[in-house]
TIZAGU-607056 format. One record per residue: x, y, z of N, C-alpha, C in turn; chain; residue in three letters. Coordinates in Angstrom, 3 decimals, always signed. Layout:
N
NODE_X_Y_Z_X_Y_Z_X_Y_Z_A_Ala
...
***
This chain:
132
NODE_-15.913_-94.954_+117.507_-16.102_-93.719_+116.759_-16.666_-92.607_+117.646_A_Leu
NODE_-17.584_-92.972_+118.549_-18.216_-91.955_+119.397_-17.709_-91.988_+120.830_A_Tyr
NODE_-16.595_-92.635_+121.073_-16.049_-92.721_+122.423_-15.714_-91.318_+122.931_A_Arg
NODE_-16.217_-90.994_+124.094_-15.967_-89.688_+124.680_-16.950_-88.617_+124.250_A_Gly
NODE_-17.976_-89.000_+123.487_-18.945_-88.010_+123.018_-19.679_-87.343_+124.177_A_Phe
NODE_-20.059_-88.134_+125.183_-20.749_-87.571_+126.347_-19.878_-86.572_+127.083_A_Gly
NODE_-18.602_-86.942_+127.279_-17.661_-86.020_+127.944_-17.456_-84.762_+127.121_A_Cys
NODE_-17.350_-84.944_+125.816_-17.163_-83.791_+124.938_-18.363_-82.852_+125.040_A_Thr
NODE_-19.552_-83.413_+125.073_-20.763_-82.595_+125.209_-20.794_-81.872_+126.548_A_Ser
NODE_-20.425_-82.587_+127.614_-20.405_-81.954_+128.944_-19.323_-80.887_+129.038_A_Leu
NODE_-18.320_-80.978_+128.200_-17.280_-79.956_+128.170_-17.719_-78.773_+127.320_A_Arg
NODE_-18.216_-79.043_+126.137_-18.480_-77.990_+125.156_-19.707_-77.139_+125.461_A_Glu
NODE_-20.792_-77.753_+125.887_-22.043_-77.005_+126.061_-21.899_-75.894_+127.110_A_Ile
NODE_-21.461_-76.198_+128.340_-21.299_-75.082_+129.283_-20.141_-74.165_+128.904_A_Pro
NODE_-19.113_-74.743_+128.275_-17.944_-73.931_+127.912_-18.317_-72.834_+126.928_A_Ala
NODE_-19.086_-73.157_+125.917_-19.472_-72.133_+124.945_-20.387_-71.094_+125.555_A_Phe
NODE_-21.244_-71.503_+126.482_-22.083_-70.531_+127.182_-21.244_-69.531_+127.957_A_Gly
NODE_-20.272_-70.024_+128.695_-19.379_-69.143_+129.456_-18.530_-68.303_+128.512_A_Val
NODE_-18.025_-68.929_+127.462_-17.136_-68.270_+126.507_-17.787_-67.034_+125.890_A_Tyr
NODE_-18.982_-67.201_+125.333_-19.649_-66.084_+124.667_-20.190_-65.053_+125.661_A_Phe
NODE_-20.682_-65.518_+126.803_-21.174_-64.575_+127.814_-20.024_-63.739_+128.362_A_Ala
NODE_-18.900_-64.378_+128.649_-17.736_-63.647_+129.160_-17.209_-62.683_+128.105_A_Ala
NODE_-17.184_-63.119_+126.851_-16.712_-62.243_+125.769_-17.559_-60.978_+125.688_A_Tyr
NODE_-18.879_-61.141_+125.652_-19.771_-59.977_+125.554_-19.618_-59.053_+126.753_A_Asp
NODE_-19.554_-59.627_+127.934_-19.437_-58.813_+129.149_-18.116_-58.041_+129.159_A_Tyr
NODE_-17.016_-58.735_+128.886_-15.695_-58.096_+128.933_-15.563_-57.051_+127.827_A_Ile
NODE_-16.050_-57.356_+126.642_-15.974_-56.393_+125.541_-16.773_-55.132_+125.875_A_Lys
NODE_-17.974_-55.305_+126.396_-18.788_-54.146_+126.798_-18.095_-53.350_+127.902_A_Asp
NODE_-17.486_-54.037_+128.848_-16.776_-53.373_+129.938_-15.621_-52.536_+129.401_A_Tyr
NODE_-14.848_-53.097_+128.471_-13.722_-52.365_+127.881_-14.234_-51.190_+127.051_A_Ile
NODE_-15.281_-51.410_+126.276_-15.815_-50.346_+125.427_-16.424_-49.196_+126.236_A_Asn
NODE_-16.866_-49.465_+127.457_-17.416_-48.399_+128.306_-16.388_-47.326_+128.623_A_Asp
NODE_-15.105_-47.680_+128.612_-14.058_-46.699_+128.884_-13.855_-45.729_+127.736_A_Phe
NODE_-14.296_-46.093_+126.553_-14.037_-45.269_+125.368_-15.330_-45.005_+124.597_A_Asn
NODE_-16.442_-44.875_+125.297_-17.730_-44.736_+124.606_-17.937_-43.374_+123.956_A_Lys
NODE_-17.156_-42.371_+124.329_-17.332_-41.046_+123.753_-16.706_-40.917_+122.370_A_Asp
NODE_-15.768_-41.789_+122.059_-15.069_-41.699_+120.778_-15.528_-42.801_+119.845_A_Glu
NODE_-15.499_-42.506_+118.562_-15.797_-43.521_+117.555_-14.460_-44.013_+117.003_A_Asp
NODE_-13.853_-44.914_+117.707_-12.510_-45.368_+117.385_-12.567_-46.851_+117.013_A_Asp
NODE_-12.422_-47.157_+115.732_-12.503_-48.555_+115.303_-11.314_-49.365_+115.795_A_Thr
NODE_-10.149_-48.729_+115.917_-8.987_-49.457_+116.429_-9.242_-49.903_+117.866_A_Gln
NODE_-9.868_-49.042_+118.647_-10.203_-49.403_+120.022_-11.181_-50.580_+120.042_A_His
NODE_-12.142_-50.570_+119.138_-13.122_-51.654_+119.085_-12.457_-52.987_+118.751_A_Ala
NODE_-11.493_-52.961_+117.810_-10.785_-54.204_+117.460_-9.942_-54.686_+118.639_A_Trp
NODE_-9.301_-53.758_+119.322_-8.472_-54.119_+120.477_-9.344_-54.657_+121.615_A_Met
NODE_-10.486_-54.038_+121.828_-11.413_-54.523_+122.867_-11.871_-55.936_+122.534_A_Ala
NODE_-12.146_-56.193_+121.267_-12.567_-57.519_+120.837_-11.459_-58.540_+121.057_A_Ser
NODE_-10.221_-58.170_+120.746_-9.092_-59.085_+120.908_-8.843_-59.399_+122.384_A_Ala
NODE_-8.850_-58.360_+123.209_-8.605_-58.568_+124.642_-9.738_-59.388_+125.265_A_Ile
NODE_-10.967_-59.054_+124.923_-12.114_-59.796_+125.463_-12.090_-61.248_+125.003_A_Ala
NODE_-11.726_-61.485_+123.760_-11.621_-62.853_+123.262_-10.556_-63.637_+123.995_A_Gly
NODE_-9.391_-63.024_+124.203_-8.310_-63.705_+124.905_-8.663_-64.037_+126.344_A_Gly
NODE_-9.245_-63.072_+127.023_-9.619_-63.299_+128.424_-10.729_-64.335_+128.529_A_Ile
NODE_-11.751_-64.236_+127.684_-12.860_-65.191_+127.764_-12.402_-66.609_+127.415_A_Ser
NODE_-11.511_-66.739_+126.445_-10.971_-68.057_+126.116_-10.178_-68.647_+127.265_A_Gly
NODE_-9.388_-67.824_+127.925_-8.593_-68.294_+129.056_-9.475_-68.691_+130.238_A_Ser
NODE_-10.492_-67.889_+130.506_-11.431_-68.223_+131.587_-12.108_-69.559_+131.298_A_Ile
NODE_-12.535_-69.732_+130.072_-13.241_-70.956_+129.699_-12.335_-72.171_+129.844_A_Thr
NODE_-11.112_-72.086_+129.347_-10.194_-73.223_+129.478_-9.896_-73.513_+130.936_A_Trp
NODE_-9.732_-72.496_+131.750_-9.492_-72.720_+133.167_-10.635_-73.453_+133.833_A_Gly
NODE_-11.842_-73.173_+133.378_-13.031_-73.789_+133.951_-13.200_-75.246_+133.513_A_Met
NODE_-12.949_-75.543_+132.250_-13.282_-76.869_+131.717_-12.094_-77.815_+131.598_A_Ile
NODE_-10.911_-77.366_+131.975_-9.719_-78.171_+131.749_-9.775_-79.560_+132.404_A_Tyr
NODE_-10.232_-79.696_+133.658_-10.310_-81.052_+134.233_-11.221_-81.983_+133.431_A_Pro
NODE_-12.316_-81.458_+132.925_-13.219_-82.272_+132.111_-12.519_-82.684_+130.815_A_Val
NODE_-11.722_-81.790_+130.256_-10.979_-82.103_+129.042_-9.947_-83.196_+129.297_A_Asp
NODE_-9.293_-83.155_+130.451_-8.322_-84.203_+130.796_-9.010_-85.563_+130.896_A_Met
NODE_-10.168_-85.605_+131.533_-10.913_-86.856_+131.665_-11.366_-87.333_+130.302_A_Ile
NODE_-11.873_-86.427_+129.475_-12.315_-86.773_+128.119_-11.170_-87.357_+127.311_A_Lys
NODE_-10.016_-86.741_+127.382_-8.859_-87.221_+126.626_-8.444_-88.611_+127.090_A_Ser
NODE_-8.511_-88.854_+128.384_-8.160_-90.174_+128.915_-9.141_-91.231_+128.423_A_Arg
NODE_-10.420_-90.896_+128.391_-11.430_-91.846_+127.897_-11.213_-92.126_+126.423_A_Ile
NODE_-10.930_-91.094_+125.649_-10.769_-91.269_+124.202_-9.501_-92.016_+123.835_A_Gln
NODE_-8.493_-91.980_+124.677_-7.234_-92.652_+124.352_-7.092_-94.016_+125.017_A_Thr
NODE_-8.098_-94.452_+125.778_-8.069_-95.797_+126.353_-8.100_-96.829_+125.237_A_Asp
NODE_-7.473_-97.971_+125.450_-7.551_-99.027_+124.429_-9.001_-99.445_+124.178_A_Pro
NODE_-9.281_-99.859_+122.972_-10.649_-100.241_+122.614_-11.054_-101.574_+123.215_A_Leu
NODE_-10.092_-102.353_+123.664_-10.414_-103.639_+124.292_-10.729_-103.416_+125.757_A_Thr
NODE_-11.606_-104.226_+126.281_-11.922_-104.126_+127.699_-13.105_-103.224_+127.974_A_Gly
NODE_-13.325_-102.991_+129.263_-14.462_-102.210_+129.731_-14.288_-100.730_+129.401_A_Lys
NODE_-15.384_-100.090_+129.039_-15.381_-98.637_+128.849_-15.827_-98.007_+130.165_A_Gln
NODE_-15.021_-97.082_+130.653_-15.287_-96.469_+131.935_-16.030_-95.152_+131.754_A_Tyr
NODE_-16.848_-94.826_+132.753_-17.614_-93.573_+132.707_-16.706_-92.399_+133.063_A_Ser
NODE_-17.213_-91.227_+132.818_-16.480_-90.005_+133.136_-16.194_-89.929_+134.637_A_Met
NODE_-17.162_-90.272_+135.445_-16.992_-90.235_+136.894_-15.950_-91.259_+137.342_A_Met
NODE_-15.990_-92.458_+136.781_-15.013_-93.487_+137.150_-13.584_-93.053_+136.792_A_Glu
NODE_-13.424_-92.502_+135.604_-12.093_-92.059_+135.170_-11.625_-90.889_+136.033_A_Val
NODE_-12.503_-89.944_+136.308_-12.146_-88.807_+137.148_-11.727_-89.235_+138.544_A_Gly
NODE_-12.470_-90.139_+139.142_-12.126_-90.617_+140.487_-10.816_-91.397_+140.462_A_Met
NODE_-10.613_-92.203_+139.425_-9.356_-92.950_+139.305_-8.165_-91.994_+139.222_A_Tyr
NODE_-8.255_-91.002_+138.362_-7.156_-90.048_+138.203_-6.901_-89.277_+139.489_A_Leu
NODE_-7.966_-88.865_+140.150_-7.828_-88.116_+141.398_-7.229_-88.989_+142.489_A_Gln
NODE_-7.672_-90.229_+142.602_-7.158_-91.116_+143.646_-5.705_-91.509_+143.394_A_Asn
NODE_-5.353_-91.767_+142.134_-4.003_-92.221_+141.817_-2.989_-91.081_+141.796_A_Lys
NODE_-3.365_-89.932_+141.227_-2.408_-88.846_+141.006_-2.694_-87.576_+141.821_A_Tyr
NODE_-3.890_-87.443_+142.359_-4.266_-86.233_+143.082_-4.970_-85.239_+142.167_A_Gly
NODE_-5.581_-84.218_+142.783_-6.348_-83.222_+142.027_-5.486_-82.438_+141.056_A_Trp
NODE_-4.235_-82.228_+141.416_-3.368_-81.419_+140.557_-3.147_-82.060_+139.184_A_Ser
NODE_-3.291_-83.381_+139.106_-3.120_-84.064_+137.823_-4.142_-83.585_+136.788_A_Tyr
NODE_-5.329_-83.256_+137.250_-6.383_-82.810_+136.336_-6.084_-81.435_+135.738_A_Leu
NODE_-5.106_-80.745_+136.283_-4.711_-79.428_+135.772_-3.327_-79.452_+135.121_A_Tyr
NODE_-2.782_-80.645_+134.928_-1.457_-80.771_+134.315_-1.521_-80.274_+132.871_A_Arg
NODE_-0.695_-79.318_+132.538_-0.675_-78.751_+131.194_-1.550_-77.521_+131.030_A_Gly
NODE_-2.224_-77.097_+132.089_-3.105_-75.937_+131.985_-2.333_-74.674_+131.647_A_Leu
NODE_-1.158_-74.507_+132.208_-0.372_-73.300_+131.942_-0.082_-73.116_+130.462_A_Gly
NODE_+0.363_-74.180_+129.813_+0.655_-74.117_+128.375_-0.625_-73.863_+127.586_A_Val
NODE_-1.708_-74.479_+128.018_-2.992_-74.278_+127.337_-3.431_-72.821_+127.439_A_Thr
NODE_-3.240_-72.204_+128.591_-3.631_-70.803_+128.753_-2.735_-69.872_+127.944_A_Leu
NODE_-1.458_-70.210_+127.852_-0.547_-69.401_+127.031_-0.987_-69.446_+125.568_A_Val
NODE_-1.453_-70.601_+125.127_-1.949_-70.747_+123.754_-3.343_-70.136_+123.603_A_Arg
NODE_-4.171_-70.258_+124.632_-5.569_-69.839_+124.533_-5.728_-68.344_+124.331_A_Ala
NODE_-4.910_-67.551_+125.027_-5.112_-66.111_+124.935_-4.924_-65.588_+123.510_A_Phe
NODE_-3.794_-65.856_+122.842_-3.656_-65.316_+121.487_-4.625_-65.938_+120.478_A_Pro
NODE_-4.885_-67.230_+120.612_-5.805_-67.882_+119.666_-7.196_-67.271_+119.772_A_Val
NODE_-7.715_-67.168_+120.981_-9.052_-66.608_+121.169_-9.074_-65.100_+120.978_A_Asn
NODE_-7.929_-64.465_+121.169_-7.833_-63.033_+120.918_-7.863_-62.694_+119.441_A_Gly
NODE_-7.544_-63.650_+118.597_-7.580_-63.447_+117.147_-8.938_-63.822_+116.563_A_Ile
NODE_-9.571_-64.812_+117.144_-10.819_-65.349_+116.576_-11.903_-64.278_+116.460_A_Ile
NODE_-12.175_-63.545_+117.528_-13.293_-62.599_+117.504_-13.076_-61.406_+116.582_A_Phe
NODE_-11.917_-60.765_+116.594_-11.742_-59.657_+115.641_-11.832_-60.118_+114.184_A_Pro
NODE_-11.298_-61.302_+113.889_-11.392_-61.816_+112.518_-12.852_-62.106_+112.162_A_Val
NODE_-13.585_-62.699_+113.087_-15.012_-62.969_+112.863_-15.777_-61.668_+112.644_A_Tyr
NODE_-15.540_-60.681_+113.482_-16.239_-59.401_+113.343_-15.846_-58.673_+112.061_A_Glu
NODE_-14.585_-58.788_+111.673_-14.138_-58.186_+110.414_-14.818_-58.869_+109.227_A_Phe
NODE_-14.904_-60.201_+109.277_-15.575_-60.935_+108.189_-17.051_-60.531_+108.097_A_Ala
NODE_-17.711_-60.392_+109.224_-19.107_-59.945_+109.227_-19.238_-58.548_+108.628_A_Leu
NODE_-18.333_-57.671_+109.006_-18.344_-56.308_+108.487_-18.186_-56.306_+106.963_A_Leu
NODE_-17.275_-57.138_+106.473_-17.054_-57.220_+105.030_-18.264_-57.818_+104.310_A_Gln
NODE_-18.855_-58.841_+104.901_-20.029_-59.457_+104.273_-21.226_-58.516_+104.265_A_Leu
NODE_-21.367_-57.713_+105.292_-22.485_-56.758_+105.337_-22.316_-55.627_+104.335_A_Arg
NODE_-21.093_-55.362_+103.924_-20.864_-54.257_+102.990_-21.240_-54.632_+101.544_A_Ser
NODE_-21.497_-55.886_+101.291_-21.888_-56.314_+99.933_-23.347_-56.299_+99.715_A_Tyr
***
């Protein structure tokens, strides 16, 4: 039931830190170009672009850990349970470093629009809830 929990934690904790920090930084950077105008459309677009970029950066950073986590979680339940380091070294020795990035391109293609939608929708929901 908890197989891969340690790997998931090692993936998620730093990933969310980078994700939100990158989002705030990129959004502020984009908004600095249009600080003289009160343009809500620009704010939504800045949020979408910052979300997409921050999501892509985060996936690029944590993807090898995700590959190792997935391998641990899909191992048969019989036999020895291997550590994250053991699985990572096995994959690297057998397939090379590039194996840990297999599928990253498709993940990044998916990550940009998904993360680009999440933040504007979240901010819109907050705006609506604050109006009540």
